[in-house]
LOKOL-28769 format. One record per residue (C-alpha): residue number from 1; x, y, z; chain. Coordinates in nm, 2 decimals, m for minus. Layout:
BEGIN
NUM,X,Y,Z,A
...
This chain:
BEGIN
1,6.93,7.98,12.43,A
2,6.91,7.89,12.79,A
3,6.62,7.66,12.92,A
4,6.67,7.75,13.29,A
5,6.38,7.99,13.34,A
6,6.12,7.76,13.17,A
7,6.23,7.46,13.37,A
8,6.21,7.65,13.69,A
9,5.86,7.78,13.60,A
10,5.73,7.43,13.54,A
11,5.88,7.30,13.86,A
12,5.72,7.59,14.05,A
13,5.38,7.51,13.89,A
14,5.40,7.15,13.99,A
15,5.48,7.25,14.35,A
16,5.19,7.49,14.37,A
17,4.96,7.22,14.22,A
18,5.08,6.97,14.47,A
19,5.03,7.21,14.75,A
20,4.67,7.28,14.63,A
21,4.60,6.91,14.60,A
22,4.75,6.84,14.94,A
23,4.55,7.12,15.10,A
24,4.23,7.02,14.92,A
25,4.26,6.66,15.01,A
26,4.37,6.76,15.36,A
27,4.05,6.96,15.41,A
28,3.84,6.67,15.28,A
29,4.02,6.43,15.50,A
30,3.99,6.67,15.80,A
31,3.62,6.71,15.73,A
32,3.57,6.33,15.70,A
33,3.76,6.28,16.02,A
34,3.55,6.55,16.19,A
35,3.23,6.39,16.06,A
36,3.34,6.04,16.17,A
37,3.49,6.12,16.50,A
38,3.29,6.43,16.62,A
39,2.95,6.41,16.44,A
40,2.94,6.04,16.36,A
41,2.68,5.94,16.62,A
42,2.46,6.23,16.54,A
43,2.47,6.17,16.17,A
44,2.42,5.80,16.21,A
45,2.11,5.87,16.42,A
46,1.98,6.12,16.17,A
47,2.02,5.87,15.89,A
48,1.82,5.61,16.09,A
49,1.55,5.86,16.15,A
50,1.52,5.93,15.78,A
51,1.49,5.56,15.71,A
52,1.22,5.51,15.97,A
53,0.85,5.60,15.99,A
54,0.68,5.64,16.33,A
55,0.31,5.58,16.33,A
56,0.11,5.66,16.65,A
57,m0.12,5.38,16.78,A
58,m0.42,5.51,16.98,A
59,m0.46,5.41,17.35,A
60,m0.80,5.30,17.48,A
61,m0.95,5.55,17.72,A
62,m1.06,5.41,18.05,A
63,m1.42,5.31,18.13,A
64,m1.64,5.50,18.37,A
65,m1.88,5.28,18.58,A
66,m2.16,5.37,18.82,A
67,m2.15,5.24,19.18,A
68,m2.32,4.91,19.08,A
69,m2.09,4.84,18.79,A
70,m2.31,4.97,18.51,A
71,m2.11,5.12,18.22,A
72,m2.16,5.50,18.19,A
73,m1.88,5.57,17.94,A
74,m1.67,5.34,17.74,A
75,m1.44,5.34,17.44,A
76,m1.52,5.10,17.16,A
77,m1.29,5.01,16.87,A
78,m1.33,5.21,16.55,A
79,m1.09,5.27,16.27,A
80,m0.87,5.53,16.10,A
81,m0.85,5.51,15.72,A
82,m0.51,5.63,15.60,A
83,m0.34,5.65,15.26,A
84,0.02,5.57,15.17,A
85,0.03,5.78,14.85,A
86,0.40,5.72,14.80,A
87,0.30,5.38,14.67,A
88,0.08,5.50,14.38,A
89,0.25,5.42,14.05,A
90,0.04,5.65,13.83,A
91,m0.25,5.89,13.82,A
92,m0.50,5.63,13.71,A
93,m0.45,5.45,14.04,A
94,m0.50,5.77,14.23,A
95,m0.83,5.83,14.05,A
96,m0.96,5.48,14.11,A
97,m0.88,5.49,14.48,A
98,m1.00,5.85,14.53,A
99,m1.34,5.77,14.37,A
100,m1.39,5.45,14.56,A
101,m1.29,5.58,14.91,A
102,m1.48,5.91,14.87,A
103,m1.81,5.71,14.81,A
104,m1.75,5.47,15.10,A
105,m1.63,5.74,15.35,A
106,m1.88,6.01,15.24,A
107,m1.60,6.25,15.14,A
108,m1.54,6.47,14.85,A
109,m1.36,6.30,14.57,A
110,m1.14,6.60,14.49,A
111,m1.03,6.62,14.85,A
112,m0.92,6.25,14.85,A
113,m0.75,6.29,14.52,A
114,m0.55,6.60,14.64,A
115,m0.42,6.39,14.94,A
116,m0.33,6.10,14.71,A
117,m0.08,6.32,14.53,A
118,0.13,6.38,14.83,A
119,0.47,6.20,14.84,A
120,0.41,6.07,15.19,A
121,0.37,5.74,15.36,A
122,0.09,5.85,15.59,A
123,m0.21,6.07,15.51,A
124,m0.52,6.05,15.73,A
125,m0.85,6.04,15.54,A
126,m1.11,5.98,15.81,A
127,m1.12,5.89,16.18,A
128,m1.38,5.72,16.40,A
129,m1.49,5.48,16.12,A
130,m1.74,5.22,16.24,A
131,m1.70,4.85,16.17,A
132,m1.96,4.84,15.89,A
133,m1.77,5.11,15.70,A
134,m1.44,4.94,15.78,A
135,m1.57,4.61,15.62,A
136,m1.66,4.81,15.30,A
137,m1.31,4.95,15.29,A
138,m1.16,4.60,15.32,A
139,m1.38,4.48,15.04,A
140,m1.26,4.77,14.83,A
141,m0.89,4.69,14.91,A
142,m0.94,4.34,14.79,A
143,m1.12,4.46,14.48,A
144,m0.85,4.70,14.36,A
145,m0.58,4.45,14.44,A
146,m0.75,4.18,14.22,A
147,m0.87,4.40,13.94,A
148,m0.62,4.68,13.93,A
149,m0.31,4.54,14.10,A
150,m0.31,4.83,14.34,A
151,m0.15,4.73,14.68,A
152,m0.03,4.90,15.00,A
153,m0.19,5.23,14.94,A
154,m0.48,5.20,15.19,A
155,m0.43,5.12,15.55,A
156,m0.68,5.07,15.84,A
157,m0.54,5.15,16.19,A
158,m0.73,5.08,16.51,A
159,m0.88,5.38,16.69,A
160,m1.14,5.44,16.96,A
161,m1.47,5.62,16.99,A
162,m1.64,5.72,17.32,A
163,m1.99,5.58,17.38,A
164,m2.23,5.66,17.66,A
165,m2.48,5.37,17.69,A
166,m2.73,5.55,17.91,A
167,m2.75,5.86,17.68,A
168,m2.84,6.17,17.88,A
169,m2.84,6.00,18.23,A
170,m2.60,6.20,18.45,A
171,m2.48,6.41,18.16,A
172,m2.36,6.71,18.35,A
173,m2.17,6.48,18.60,A
174,m2.01,6.24,18.35,A
175,m1.92,6.50,18.08,A
176,m1.79,6.41,17.73,A
177,m1.48,6.40,17.52,A
178,m1.36,6.59,17.21,A
179,m1.25,6.48,16.87,A
180,m0.91,6.38,17.00,A
181,m1.05,6.18,17.29,A
182,m0.97,6.45,17.54,A
183,m1.21,6.52,17.83,A
184,m1.40,6.84,17.79,A
185,m1.66,6.84,18.07,A
186,m1.75,6.67,18.40,A
187,m1.56,6.36,18.52,A
188,m1.42,6.31,18.17,A
189,m1.24,6.65,18.21,A
190,m1.16,6.63,18.58,A
191,m1.00,6.29,18.56,A
192,m0.86,6.31,18.20,A
193,m0.51,6.23,18.31,A
194,m0.63,5.91,18.47,A
195,m0.86,5.81,18.19,A
196,m0.62,5.88,17.91,A
197,m0.38,5.60,17.82,A
198,m0.03,5.61,17.67,A
199,m0.03,5.59,17.29,A
200,0.17,5.31,17.13,A
201,0.41,5.34,16.83,A
202,0.48,5.13,16.52,A
203,0.83,5.20,16.37,A
204,0.90,5.08,16.02,A
205,1.21,5.10,15.80,A
206,1.17,5.30,15.47,A
207,1.40,5.43,15.20,A
208,1.44,5.79,15.09,A
209,1.13,5.77,14.88,A
210,0.93,5.64,15.18,A
211,0.89,5.29,15.04,A
212,1.00,4.96,15.18,A
213,1.36,4.89,15.24,A
214,1.51,4.57,15.09,A
215,1.51,4.42,15.44,A
216,1.22,4.40,15.69,A
217,1.22,4.61,16.01,A
218,0.91,4.68,16.22,A
219,0.89,4.74,16.59,A
220,0.56,4.76,16.77,A
221,0.53,4.94,17.10,A
222,0.19,4.86,17.24,A
223,m0.04,5.13,17.37,A
224,m0.12,5.14,17.74,A
225,m0.49,5.16,17.82,A
226,m0.63,5.43,18.04,A
227,m0.75,5.37,18.40,A
228,m1.11,5.28,18.48,A
229,m1.31,5.49,18.72,A
230,m1.60,5.38,18.94,A
231,m1.83,5.66,19.05,A
232,m2.04,5.69,19.37,A
233,m2.34,5.78,19.14,A
234,m2.60,5.50,19.13,A
235,m2.75,5.52,18.78,A
236,m3.09,5.40,18.91,A
237,m3.10,5.67,19.17,A
238,m2.99,5.92,18.90,A
239,m3.27,5.82,18.67,A
240,m3.53,5.85,18.95,A
241,m3.41,6.21,19.02,A
242,m3.41,6.30,18.66,A
243,m3.76,6.15,18.60,A
244,m3.93,6.34,18.88,A
245,m3.73,6.66,18.82,A
246,m3.85,6.67,18.46,A
247,m4.21,6.61,18.57,A
248,m4.18,6.88,18.83,A
249,m4.06,7.12,18.56,A
250,m4.36,7.03,18.35,A
251,m4.62,7.04,18.63,A
252,m4.50,7.37,18.78,A
253,m4.40,7.54,18.46,A
254,m4.04,7.61,18.57,A
255,m3.90,7.91,18.39,A
256,m3.54,7.88,18.48,A
257,m3.33,7.62,18.67,A
258,m3.40,7.30,18.85,A
259,m3.17,7.08,19.06,A
260,m3.18,6.76,19.27,A
261,m2.88,6.62,19.47,A
262,m2.88,6.31,19.69,A
263,m2.59,6.25,19.93,A
264,m2.49,5.97,20.16,A
265,m2.49,6.16,20.48,A
266,m2.23,5.94,20.65,A
267,m1.97,5.94,20.38,A
268,m2.03,6.25,20.16,A
269,m2.06,6.02,19.85,A
270,m2.29,6.17,19.58,A
271,m2.56,5.91,19.49,A
272,m2.72,6.13,19.23,A
273,m2.70,6.48,19.09,A
274,m2.96,6.60,18.84,A
275,m3.02,6.93,18.66,A
276,m3.28,7.04,18.41,A
277,m3.24,7.00,18.03,A
278,m3.02,6.70,18.02,A
279,m2.85,6.64,17.69,A
280,m2.74,6.33,17.50,A
281,m2.37,6.26,17.57,A
282,m2.34,6.08,17.24,A
283,m2.43,6.40,17.06,A
284,m2.33,6.68,17.31,A
285,m2.29,6.96,17.05,A
286,m2.66,6.93,16.96,A
287,m2.89,7.16,17.15,A
288,m3.14,6.94,17.34,A
289,m3.40,7.20,17.42,A
290,m3.63,7.23,17.11,A
291,m3.75,7.57,17.21,A
292,m3.40,7.70,17.23,A
293,m3.31,7.53,16.90,A
294,m3.60,7.69,16.73,A
295,m3.52,8.04,16.87,A
296,m3.16,8.01,16.74,A
297,m3.29,7.91,16.39,A
298,m3.51,8.22,16.38,A
299,m3.21,8.46,16.44,A
300,m3.02,8.64,16.17,A
301,m2.75,8.42,16.03,A
302,m2.47,8.64,16.17,A
303,m2.60,8.60,16.52,A
304,m2.67,8.22,16.52,A
305,m2.32,8.11,16.60,A
306,m2.29,8.31,16.91,A
307,m2.64,8.21,17.02,A
308,m2.55,7.84,16.96,A
309,m2.23,7.88,17.16,A
310,m2.42,8.03,17.46,A
311,m2.69,7.77,17.44,A
312,m2.44,7.48,17.45,A
313,m2.25,7.65,17.74,A
314,m2.57,7.67,17.94,A
315,m2.66,7.32,17.84,A
316,m2.33,7.17,17.97,A
317,m2.33,7.38,18.29,A
318,m2.37,7.18,18.61,A
319,m2.61,7.42,18.80,A
320,m2.59,7.20,19.11,A
321,m2.24,7.33,19.17,A
322,m2.19,7.61,18.93,A
323,m2.49,7.83,19.01,A
324,m2.58,8.00,19.34,A
325,m2.93,8.07,19.48,A
326,m3.10,8.22,19.78,A
327,m3.16,7.92,20.01,A
328,m3.47,8.08,20.18,A
329,m3.63,7.90,20.47,A
330,m3.42,7.58,20.43,A
331,m3.14,7.78,20.59,A
332,m3.35,7.81,20.91,A
333,m3.23,7.46,20.98,A
334,m2.88,7.60,21.02,A
335,m3.00,7.90,21.22,A
336,m3.19,7.67,21.45,A
337,m2.89,7.43,21.49,A
338,m2.64,7.71,21.58,A
339,m2.89,7.86,21.83,A
340,m2.93,7.53,22.01,A
341,m2.56,7.46,22.00,A
342,m2.48,7.80,22.15,A
343,m2.74,7.75,22.42,A
344,m2.93,8.07,22.34,A
345,m3.25,7.88,22.29,A
346,m3.41,7.55,22.40,A
347,m3.69,7.36,22.25,A
348,m3.93,7.53,22.49,A
349,m3.81,7.89,22.42,A
350,m4.11,8.10,22.31,A
351,m4.14,8.37,22.05,A
352,m4.44,8.59,21.97,A
353,m4.53,8.66,21.61,A
354,m4.78,8.94,21.53,A
355,m4.75,8.91,21.15,A
356,m4.44,9.12,21.12,A
357,m4.13,9.22,21.31,A
358,m3.90,9.53,21.34,A
359,m3.56,9.38,21.41,A
360,m3.40,9.72,21.48,A
361,m3.52,10.07,21.55,A
362,m3.56,10.27,21.23,A
363,m3.58,9.96,21.01,A
364,m3.90,9.89,20.81,A
365,m4.10,9.60,20.95,A
366,m4.04,9.26,20.79,A
367,m4.35,9.05,20.74,A
368,m4.44,8.69,20.81,A
369,m4.61,8.48,20.55,A
370,m4.89,8.45,20.80,A
371,m5.01,8.81,20.80,A
372,m5.23,8.75,21.10,A
373,m4.93,8.62,21.30,A
374,m4.86,8.29,21.47,A
375,m4.90,8.42,21.82,A
376,m4.69,8.28,22.09,A
377,m4.51,7.96,21.98,A
378,m4.22,7.76,22.11,A
379,m3.90,7.69,21.93,A
380,m4.02,7.37,21.76,A
381,m4.34,7.53,21.66,A
382,m4.16,7.83,21.52,A
383,m3.96,7.61,21.28,A
384,m4.27,7.40,21.19,A
385,m4.45,7.73,21.11,A
386,m4.15,7.86,20.92,A
387,m4.20,8.19,21.10,A
388,m3.98,8.47,20.99,A
389,m4.03,8.70,21.29,A
390,m3.94,8.41,21.53,A
391,m3.62,8.34,21.33,A
392,m3.52,8.70,21.33,A
393,m3.54,8.69,21.71,A
394,m3.34,8.37,21.71,A
395,m3.08,8.53,21.49,A
396,m3.05,8.82,21.72,A
397,m2.98,8.59,22.01,A
398,m2.70,8.42,21.82,A
399,m2.54,8.75,21.72,A
400,m2.36,8.86,21.41,A
401,m2.02,8.73,21.50,A
402,m2.13,8.39,21.60,A
403,m2.37,8.37,21.31,A
404,m2.09,8.42,21.07,A
405,m1.87,8.17,21.25,A
406,m2.13,7.90,21.21,A
407,m2.19,8.01,20.85,A
408,m1.83,7.93,20.78,A
409,m1.83,7.62,20.99,A
410,m2.12,7.48,20.79,A
411,m1.90,7.52,20.48,A
412,m2.08,7.81,20.31,A
413,m1.78,8.04,20.29,A
414,m1.57,7.79,20.09,A
415,m1.61,7.56,19.79,A
416,m1.70,7.21,19.90,A
417,m1.40,7.07,19.70,A
418,m1.61,6.82,19.51,A
419,m1.42,6.65,19.23,A
420,m1.59,6.83,18.94,A
421,m1.49,7.14,18.75,A
422,m1.67,7.47,18.77,A
423,m1.77,7.49,19.13,A
424,m1.88,7.84,19.24,A
425,m1.82,8.03,19.56,A
426,m2.09,8.18,19.78,A
427,m2.19,8.54,19.78,A
428,m2.22,8.67,20.13,A
429,m2.26,9.02,20.28,A
430,m1.96,9.22,20.21,A
431,m1.92,9.57,20.35,A
432,m1.61,9.78,20.29,A
433,m1.44,9.47,20.14,A
434,m1.46,9.27,20.46,A
435,m1.64,8.94,20.41,A
436,m1.90,8.87,20.67,A
437,m1.91,9.23,20.79,A
438,m2.29,9.22,20.86,A
439,m2.52,9.50,20.95,A
440,m2.80,9.42,21.20,A
441,m3.05,9.41,20.92,A
442,m2.83,9.17,20.73,A
443,m2.84,8.93,21.03,A
444,m3.22,8.97,21.04,A
445,m3.28,8.86,20.68,A
446,m2.99,8.61,20.68,A
447,m3.15,8.42,20.97,A
448,m3.43,8.31,20.74,A
449,m3.20,8.25,20.43,A
450,m3.25,8.57,20.23,A
451,m3.01,8.81,20.05,A
452,m2.70,8.58,20.03,A
453,m2.63,8.31,19.78,A
454,m2.49,7.96,19.81,A
455,m2.48,7.66,19.58,A
456,m2.73,7.37,19.62,A
457,m2.44,7.14,19.70,A
458,m2.33,7.36,19.99,A
459,m2.68,7.35,20.13,A
460,m2.73,6.97,20.12,A
461,m2.39,6.91,20.27,A
462,m2.47,7.15,20.56,A
463,m2.80,6.96,20.62,A
464,m2.61,6.63,20.60,A
465,m2.39,6.75,20.88,A
466,m2.69,6.83,21.09,A
467,m2.83,6.48,21.02,A
468,m2.51,6.27,21.07,A
469,m2.41,6.38,21.42,A
470,m2.26,6.72,21.33,A
471,m1.97,6.63,21.10,A
472,m1.92,6.84,20.78,A
473,m1.80,6.60,20.51,A
474,m1.63,6.66,20.18,A
475,m1.85,6.55,19.89,A
476,m1.70,6.32,19.62,A
477,m1.80,6.14,19.31,A
478,m1.51,5.90,19.23,A
479,m1.51,5.59,19.46,A
480,m1.20,5.43,19.31,A
481,m0.97,5.42,19.02,A
482,m0.84,5.09,18.88,A
483,m0.58,5.01,18.61,A
484,m0.65,4.79,18.31,A
485,m0.57,4.48,18.51,A
486,m0.81,4.56,18.79,A
487,m0.56,4.68,19.04,A
488,m0.69,4.96,19.27,A
489,m0.46,5.26,19.23,A
490,m0.67,5.51,19.42,A
491,m0.95,5.46,19.67,A
492,m1.16,5.75,19.81,A
493,m1.21,5.76,20.18,A
494,m1.46,5.99,20.36,A
495,m1.31,6.32,20.47,A
496,m1.45,6.49,20.78,A
497,m1.37,6.87,20.75,A
498,m1.48,6.96,21.10,A
499,m1.73,6.90,21.38,A
500,m1.99,7.17,21.34,A
501,m2.24,7.09,21.61,A
502,m2.26,6.83,21.88,A
503,m2.42,6.49,21.85,A
504,m2.69,6.59,22.10,A
505,m2.78,6.90,21.90,A
506,m2.79,6.69,21.58,A
507,m3.03,6.44,21.75,A
508,m3.26,6.72,21.86,A
509,m3.26,6.88,21.52,A
510,m3.35,6.54,21.36,A
511,m3.65,6.51,21.59,A
512,m3.76,6.86,21.52,A
513,m3.73,6.82,21.14,A
514,m3.92,6.49,21.15,A
515,m4.20,6.67,21.33,A
516,m4.19,6.94,21.06,A
517,m4.22,6.67,20.79,A
518,m4.52,6.51,20.97,A
519,m4.73,6.81,21.07,A
520,m4.54,7.13,20.99,A
521,m4.45,7.32,20.68,A
522,m4.26,7.02,20.54,A
523,m4.55,6.77,20.54,A
524,m4.59,6.77,20.16,A
525,m4.24,6.61,20.15,A
526,m4.35,6.32,20.37,A
527,m4.35,5.96,20.25,A
528,m4.57,5.71,20.43,A
529,m4.37,5.43,20.59,A
530,m4.04,5.63,20.60,A
531,m3.93,5.86,20.87,A
532,m3.87,6.17,20.67,A
533,m3.71,6.49,20.82,A
534,m3.71,6.80,20.61,A
535,m3.76,7.17,20.56,A
536,m3.91,7.38,20.28,A
537,m3.78,7.70,20.14,A
538,m3.93,7.99,19.94,A
539,m3.69,8.27,19.86,A
540,m3.77,8.59,19.68,A
541,m3.54,8.69,19.40,A
542,m3.43,9.05,19.34,A
543,m3.45,9.01,18.96,A
544,m3.78,8.97,18.77,A
545,m3.70,8.71,18.51,A
546,m4.05,8.68,18.37,A
547,m4.05,9.04,18.26,A
548,m4.41,9.08,18.39,A
549,m4.34,9.29,18.69,A
550,m4.43,9.00,18.93,A
551,m4.20,8.88,19.20,A
552,m3.99,8.57,19.12,A
553,m3.92,8.29,19.36,A
554,m3.71,7.99,19.42,A
555,m3.90,7.69,19.57,A
556,m3.69,7.43,19.75,A
557,m3.70,7.14,19.99,A
558,m3.41,6.97,20.17,A
559,m3.44,6.67,20.40,A
560,m3.31,6.33,20.49,A
561,m3.42,5.98,20.60,A
562,m3.47,5.79,20.81,A
563,m3.49,6.06,21.08,A
564,m3.39,5.82,21.36,A
565,m3.09,5.68,21.16,A
566,m3.01,5.92,20.87,A
567,m2.87,5.76,20.56,A
568,m2.94,5.99,20.27,A
569,m3.01,6.36,20.23,A
570,m3.18,6.51,19.93,A
571,m3.22,6.87,19.81,A
572,m3.47,6.97,19.53,A
573,m3.51,7.33,19.41,A
574,m3.69,7.50,19.13,A
575,m3.61,7.85,19.01,A
576,m3.90,8.06,18.90,A
577,m4.22,7.85,18.89,A
578,m4.46,8.03,18.66,A
579,m4.78,7.84,18.74,A
580,m5.03,7.92,19.01,A
581,m4.80,7.77,19.28,A
582,m4.46,7.89,19.39,A
583,m4.41,7.80,19.76,A
584,m4.15,7.54,19.84,A
585,m4.42,7.34,20.02,A
586,m4.64,7.34,19.71,A
587,m4.38,7.29,19.43,A
588,m4.06,7.13,19.57,A
589,m4.19,6.92,19.85,A
590,m4.42,6.69,19.64,A
591,m4.13,6.63,19.40,A
592,m3.90,6.55,19.69,A
593,m4.16,6.30,19.82,A
594,m4.19,6.13,19.48,A
595,m3.82,6.09,19.45,A
596,m3.79,5.95,19.81,A
597,m4.08,5.71,19.75,A
598,m3.89,5.55,19.46,A
599,m3.54,5.57,19.59,A
600,m3.57,5.47,19.96,A
601,m3.72,5.12,19.88,A
602,m3.46,5.08,19.61,A
603,m3.18,5.15,19.86,A
604,m3.33,4.90,20.10,A
605,m3.44,5.14,20.37,A
606,m3.69,4.96,20.59,A
607,m4.04,5.09,20.63,A
608,m4.18,5.20,20.97,A
609,m4.56,5.25,20.93,A
610,m4.78,5.43,21.18,A
611,m5.12,5.28,21.26,A
612,m5.29,5.55,21.05,A
613,m5.06,5.47,20.76,A
614,m5.13,5.10,20.79,A
615,m5.50,5.16,20.73,A
616,m5.42,5.33,20.40,A
617,m5.15,5.09,20.30,A
618,m5.16,4.94,19.95,A
619,m5.18,4.56,19.91,A
620,m4.99,4.34,19.67,A
621,m5.17,4.17,19.39,A
622,m5.13,3.80,19.37,A
623,m5.10,3.59,19.06,A
624,m5.43,3.44,18.93,A
625,m5.30,3.33,18.59,A
626,m5.37,2.97,18.50,A
627,m5.66,2.93,18.75,A
628,m6.02,2.87,18.66,A
629,m6.21,3.20,18.63,A
630,m6.45,3.12,18.91,A
631,m6.17,3.01,19.15,A
632,m5.97,3.32,19.07,A
633,m6.27,3.55,19.14,A
634,m6.34,3.38,19.47,A
635,m5.97,3.42,19.57,A
636,m5.97,3.79,19.48,A
637,m6.28,3.85,19.69,A
638,m6.11,3.67,19.99,A
639,m5.81,3.90,19.94,A
640,m6.04,4.20,19.99,A
641,m6.02,4.32,19.63,A
642,m6.28,4.36,19.35,A
643,m6.26,4.17,19.02,A
644,m6.36,4.24,18.66,A
645,m6.33,3.98,18.38,A
646,m6.31,4.01,18.00,A
647,m6.34,3.73,17.74,A
648,m6.53,3.41,17.68,A
649,m6.28,3.16,17.82,A
650,m6.29,2.97,18.15,A
651,m5.93,3.01,18.25,A
652,m5.73,3.32,18.34,A
653,m5.46,3.38,18.08,A
654,m5.36,3.74,18.19,A
655,m5.43,3.99,18.46,A
656,m5.39,4.36,18.54,A
657,m5.23,4.47,18.77,A
658,m4.96,4.21,18.73,A
659,m4.86,3.99,19.02,A
660,m4.65,4.18,19.28,A
661,m4.80,4.53,19.19,A
662,m4.91,4.75,19.48,A
663,m5.28,4.84,19.46,A
664,m5.50,5.01,19.72,A
665,m5.70,4.79,19.96,A
666,m6.03,4.73,19.79,A
667,m5.89,4.79,19.44,A
668,m5.98,4.61,19.13,A
669,m5.80,4.32,18.96,A
670,m5.89,4.27,18.59,A
671,m5.89,3.91,18.45,A
672,m5.86,3.81,18.09,A
673,m5.97,3.47,17.95,A
674,m5.88,3.50,17.58,A
675,m5.64,3.69,17.36,A
676,m5.90,3.92,17.20,A
677,m6.02,4.04,17.54,A
678,m5.68,4.18,17.61,A
679,m5.74,4.46,17.36,A
680,m5.99,4.63,17.60,A
681,m5.90,4.99,17.69,A
682,m6.04,5.27,17.91,A
683,m5.97,5.64,17.89,A
684,m5.78,5.79,18.19,A
685,m5.98,6.06,18.36,A
686,m5.86,6.38,18.53,A
687,m5.77,6.27,18.89,A
688,m5.63,6.61,19.01,A
689,m5.78,6.86,19.26,A
690,m5.97,6.58,19.44,A
691,m5.96,6.45,19.79,A
692,m5.83,6.09,19.84,A
693,m6.19,5.96,19.87,A
694,m6.30,6.14,19.56,A
695,m5.99,6.03,19.36,A
696,m6.05,5.67,19.46,A
697,m6.42,5.68,19.37,A
698,m6.35,5.84,19.03,A
699,m6.08,5.59,18.94,A
700,m6.31,5.30,19.04,A
701,m6.58,5.44,18.80,A
702,m6.33,5.39,18.52,A
703,m6.22,5.05,18.64,A
704,m5.88,5.19,18.74,A
705,m5.67,5.18,19.05,A
706,m5.47,5.46,19.22,A
707,m5.16,5.45,19.43,A
708,m5.13,5.74,19.67,A
709,m4.81,5.94,19.68,A
710,m4.70,6.25,19.88,A
711,m4.87,6.37,20.20,A
712,m5.09,6.12,20.38,A
713,m5.14,6.29,20.72,A
714,m5.48,6.39,20.84,A
715,m5.62,6.72,20.72,A
716,m5.72,6.87,20.39,A
717,m5.53,6.68,20.12,A
718,m5.58,6.74,19.75,A
719,m5.44,6.56,19.45,A
720,m5.21,6.77,19.24,A
721,m5.07,6.54,18.97,A
722,m5.10,6.19,18.82,A
723,m4.83,5.98,18.64,A
724,m5.05,5.88,18.35,A
725,m5.20,6.19,18.18,A
726,m5.57,6.25,18.14,A
727,m5.70,6.12,17.80,A
728,m5.45,5.84,17.75,A
729,m5.59,5.49,17.68,A
730,m5.48,5.22,17.92,A
731,m5.59,4.87,18.01,A
732,m5.86,4.84,18.28,A
733,m5.71,4.78,18.62,A
734,m5.40,4.99,18.55,A
735,m5.25,5.15,18.86,A
736,m5.22,5.53,18.84,A
737,m5.00,5.71,19.09,A
738,m5.16,6.02,19.22,A
739,m4.97,6.28,19.42,A
740,m5.14,6.45,19.71,A
741,m5.04,6.75,19.92,A
742,m5.19,7.00,20.16,A
743,m5.34,7.30,20.00,A
744,m5.17,7.56,20.21,A
745,m4.87,7.78,20.14,A
746,m4.74,7.77,20.49,A
747,m4.39,7.90,20.41,A
748,m4.21,8.23,20.40,A
749,m4.17,8.45,20.09,A
750,m3.90,8.67,20.23,A
């Protein structure tokens, strides 16, 4: 039998098998060649990535300073507690660590245990851990290492937490940051890109399980700190504004909003910007107003979250730039300036007020606050009287077209451009969609600041331009930005937007407004020894916020000092006073005076007293401590003061008022001669609604001194507030600041 077919079959099988092997190995070789030659770099890089862990290192956010170098916002080192659960060897270790860390970090044990089961190198447990907690974590690490041989499972990484050393001071200006250190409000938000640093990285070699490789590899890329910011805000000025604004809110039962802004009139730098209801920047998500908080708590549970959100939004809102208001008679300053600049009036131009005025035929008569009329008055008297009919006549002389041109020139038709978020635009007359398309009656009411809305910042910047020679400036809050090594990377220079009025018109307006502050409607804003220039405003609101059917008003005062060499301008306004007073001259002017009385000496503005003021001037108490009692008493009498002594000793060991304190001429110095005598107290009486003589006499009856604040010009002056409340117990000789003002409402209400 032939073997040919069988041999041929076997040979053919070997050939097929060989071809299969060649093709198979060829494909493998081709794939290997492709991987090595074409995808080699990519795969090598991918392998490296799988063997490396990349841990983010937080960057330190830049510090915010006030103009004097005080820290307003800073980032302090805190810690992140993280787990490396891949290193756990058994479940017992997970339970030990979970229980211990949960107790230290105030976390739920089951949550920590769940995270400990992940096969990961990095699991975050808690951020922003303070140093005292970090120390407890370190002790725990040492303990489990020694007792349980557990290592490498807990790590502490540096982190940063934002602190605000002055708490609520300047809250709506400074703003705050969120959980990830990002700016959420104010300067923190506006300059977030400058303040935020560049995070660093720590790259470490790991095997497929996420544990250490048999060789060491670790590369640290350091974080880059954020830039520091220096503001134009002076924290002392800011605190003065906030203190007196808060007292004004309390004294005049302010229903709605309150704002105070101080500007350097020659640069546009904001020295202070305060609003009502400040909040603690270290706890910004807590409602600061206890009444609001209580009202939210009383709501149904399903409505509380929305109410809380609305309350926080209102709390954070910077009303100095974000809210508009009717400026009222303060705007007469602008109307007067444009009329003088256009030459349609002079200081001797006369206007007759009969108590009301019909600006155009067929229009209802618009009244003056003086129902009997001011009679014939010149231009200066019209402003000092804050006469509505006179200013309607002045507005008519300017004309609608020119009025709107100046309205725009003073900056009311545009945002100021301040470096803060949330600035609002004005609301001006708008007919048929054409802004500034005014009817004659619109011009009439606009001439005394009614029926259009602007921001407080726009108003104070316009008044600043009238004070500084006619230049409208751009306001700003950031003076400079420096890097972590102190190099200045950005410096703010004053920006003049335009020349609005001439220097001669500016000078004339300064003289008129100083006259108004001395003997006109603005005299309650006067501060003895400082040449104040200013104007009151009382605007009527169209919406009744009280719900009682009564008219609601906004009381304001805007002025500057010194009148002969203006340096700072200040606006104060209160929305909806609900007490017995509501005129700007009664409510805002005294608060303006209190602020200026504290701030101007602090800023180093020199005093210029009149002869009448010198007679009422306080004297400075000397030091009598360490002297024999009889010698001290003789010296006090020679200084023109009274004395009162307590104790059984022969030598003065203490005195009130302290050395350097201002007290009225003829005031009382109390001397103490032993420790027990220093416990003596007197009860503060009610010193309000009195003349100066009556207040002095009543204070003396209680062995107290008073310091006079507010209006000091001749005429009927009454005390309206005191800085130490009636009924409080104080040491004899204590100086109580008493605010005086004229008892007239000489301001417009339309």
